[in-house]
C-alpha beads as a LAMMPS data file, in Angstrom:
LAMMPS data file: protein, C-alpha beads

104 atoms
103 bonds

1 atom types
1 bond types

-500.0 500.0 xlo xhi
-500.0 500.0 ylo yhi
-500.0 500.0 zlo zhi

Masses

1 110.0

Atoms # bond

1 1 1 468.209 182.373 -315.795
2 1 1 471.522 183.685 -316.962
3 1 1 474.076 180.941 -317.427
4 1 1 477.330 181.210 -319.327
5 1 1 476.074 184.532 -320.575
6 1 1 473.016 183.091 -322.159
7 1 1 469.376 183.950 -321.137
8 1 1 466.892 181.012 -320.704
9 1 1 463.270 181.035 -319.534
10 1 1 462.999 178.682 -316.507
11 1 1 459.344 178.316 -317.071
12 1 1 459.790 177.309 -320.641
13 1 1 463.071 175.537 -321.036
14 1 1 462.290 174.349 -324.460
15 1 1 462.236 177.875 -325.694
16 1 1 466.000 177.794 -325.974
17 1 1 468.366 180.975 -325.817
18 1 1 466.383 184.252 -325.417
19 1 1 467.503 187.770 -326.160
20 1 1 467.722 190.900 -324.015
21 1 1 466.488 194.090 -325.834
22 1 1 465.825 197.638 -325.007
23 1 1 463.294 200.358 -326.150
24 1 1 462.138 203.646 -324.892
25 1 1 458.893 202.236 -323.793
26 1 1 459.855 199.220 -321.900
27 1 1 463.654 199.883 -321.147
28 1 1 465.501 196.502 -320.855
29 1 1 463.332 193.326 -321.366
30 1 1 463.716 189.774 -322.376
31 1 1 461.931 188.821 -325.670
32 1 1 459.551 185.960 -325.533
33 1 1 459.766 185.436 -321.730
34 1 1 456.803 183.641 -320.039
35 1 1 454.626 185.712 -317.940
36 1 1 452.161 183.962 -315.574
37 1 1 449.054 185.692 -314.178
38 1 1 448.762 184.602 -310.423
39 1 1 445.725 185.470 -308.399
40 1 1 446.865 184.221 -304.946
41 1 1 450.184 183.275 -303.158
42 1 1 449.840 179.650 -303.834
43 1 1 449.919 180.314 -307.556
44 1 1 452.930 182.436 -307.176
45 1 1 454.737 179.775 -305.123
46 1 1 453.946 177.113 -307.691
47 1 1 455.557 179.322 -310.359
48 1 1 458.632 179.912 -308.190
49 1 1 459.073 176.155 -307.527
50 1 1 458.663 175.321 -311.281
51 1 1 461.463 177.822 -312.181
52 1 1 463.612 176.407 -309.174
53 1 1 463.271 172.922 -310.587
54 1 1 464.745 173.976 -314.012
55 1 1 467.722 175.936 -312.730
56 1 1 471.271 174.807 -313.424
57 1 1 472.882 173.517 -310.343
58 1 1 476.065 171.750 -309.342
59 1 1 477.767 170.597 -306.229
60 1 1 480.864 171.525 -304.170
61 1 1 482.094 171.109 -300.660
62 1 1 479.934 173.758 -299.132
63 1 1 476.640 173.050 -300.981
64 1 1 475.545 169.969 -302.678
65 1 1 472.815 172.058 -304.673
66 1 1 474.728 175.185 -305.521
67 1 1 473.283 177.321 -308.144
68 1 1 475.370 177.770 -311.142
69 1 1 473.277 180.572 -312.735
70 1 1 471.955 183.909 -311.891
71 1 1 468.077 184.049 -311.705
72 1 1 465.693 186.994 -311.694
73 1 1 461.990 186.904 -310.818
74 1 1 459.972 189.956 -311.115
75 1 1 456.571 190.104 -309.450
76 1 1 454.037 192.798 -310.426
77 1 1 451.317 193.545 -307.903
78 1 1 448.056 195.257 -308.662
79 1 1 445.841 196.249 -305.729
80 1 1 442.302 197.500 -306.311
81 1 1 439.811 199.109 -303.735
82 1 1 436.671 200.882 -304.036
83 1 1 435.942 204.252 -302.166
84 1 1 432.753 204.877 -300.407
85 1 1 431.557 207.024 -303.298
86 1 1 431.958 204.128 -305.711
87 1 1 435.448 205.277 -307.296
88 1 1 437.787 202.332 -307.953
89 1 1 441.465 202.968 -307.142
90 1 1 444.232 200.834 -308.287
91 1 1 447.832 200.770 -306.868
92 1 1 450.703 199.194 -308.838
93 1 1 453.893 197.743 -307.485
94 1 1 456.914 195.838 -308.702
95 1 1 459.196 193.599 -306.641
96 1 1 462.349 192.134 -308.289
97 1 1 464.069 189.067 -306.600
98 1 1 467.682 188.180 -307.680
99 1 1 469.583 185.143 -306.668
100 1 1 473.331 185.418 -307.922
101 1 1 475.236 182.160 -308.618
102 1 1 477.513 181.047 -305.824
103 1 1 476.412 183.697 -303.458
104 1 1 475.948 181.209 -300.504

Bonds

1 1 1 2
2 1 2 3
3 1 3 4
4 1 4 5
5 1 5 6
6 1 6 7
7 1 7 8
8 1 8 9
9 1 9 10
10 1 10 11
11 1 11 12
12 1 12 13
13 1 13 14
14 1 14 15
15 1 15 16
16 1 16 17
17 1 17 18
18 1 18 19
19 1 19 20
20 1 20 21
21 1 21 22
22 1 22 23
23 1 23 24
24 1 24 25
25 1 25 26
26 1 26 27
27 1 27 28
28 1 28 29
29 1 29 30
30 1 30 31
31 1 31 32
32 1 32 33
33 1 33 34
34 1 34 35
35 1 35 36
36 1 36 37
37 1 37 38
38 1 38 39
39 1 39 40
40 1 40 41
41 1 41 42
42 1 42 43
43 1 43 44
44 1 44 45
45 1 45 46
46 1 46 47
47 1 47 48
48 1 48 49
49 1 49 50
50 1 50 51
51 1 51 52
52 1 52 53
53 1 53 54
54 1 54 55
55 1 55 56
56 1 56 57
57 1 57 58
58 1 58 59
59 1 59 60
60 1 60 61
61 1 61 62
62 1 62 63
63 1 63 64
64 1 64 65
65 1 65 66
66 1 66 67
67 1 67 68
68 1 68 69
69 1 69 70
70 1 70 71
71 1 71 72
72 1 72 73
73 1 73 74
74 1 74 75
75 1 75 76
76 1 76 77
77 1 77 78
78 1 78 79
79 1 79 80
80 1 80 81
81 1 81 82
82 1 82 83
83 1 83 84
84 1 84 85
85 1 85 86
86 1 86 87
87 1 87 88
88 1 88 89
89 1 89 90
90 1 90 91
91 1 91 92
92 1 92 93
93 1 93 94
94 1 94 95
95 1 95 96
96 1 96 97
97 1 97 98
98 1 98 99
99 1 99 100
100 1 100 101
101 1 101 102
102 1 102 103
103 1 103 104
């Protein structure tokens, strides 16, 4: 979550303010950010709902639960299959979801 120009981990609110860094290997990243391994869609949805519960919200005339922060969730997907001759193939993907404050 990015709120008032400060980064917070929605899955670990007690961690306080986190810092955005950059290096040649990873590009931009947030230090000490919680990473959760999910093995099925239900796990992923549980993580999403936990983060949503911890978001900063407020109300206004158009929306009683308006988000007051930007949030980003990145999902890394690994798919594995075995060919007829026994070779294992892995495919990697990345999906980034962004919710901008006040975008309703």
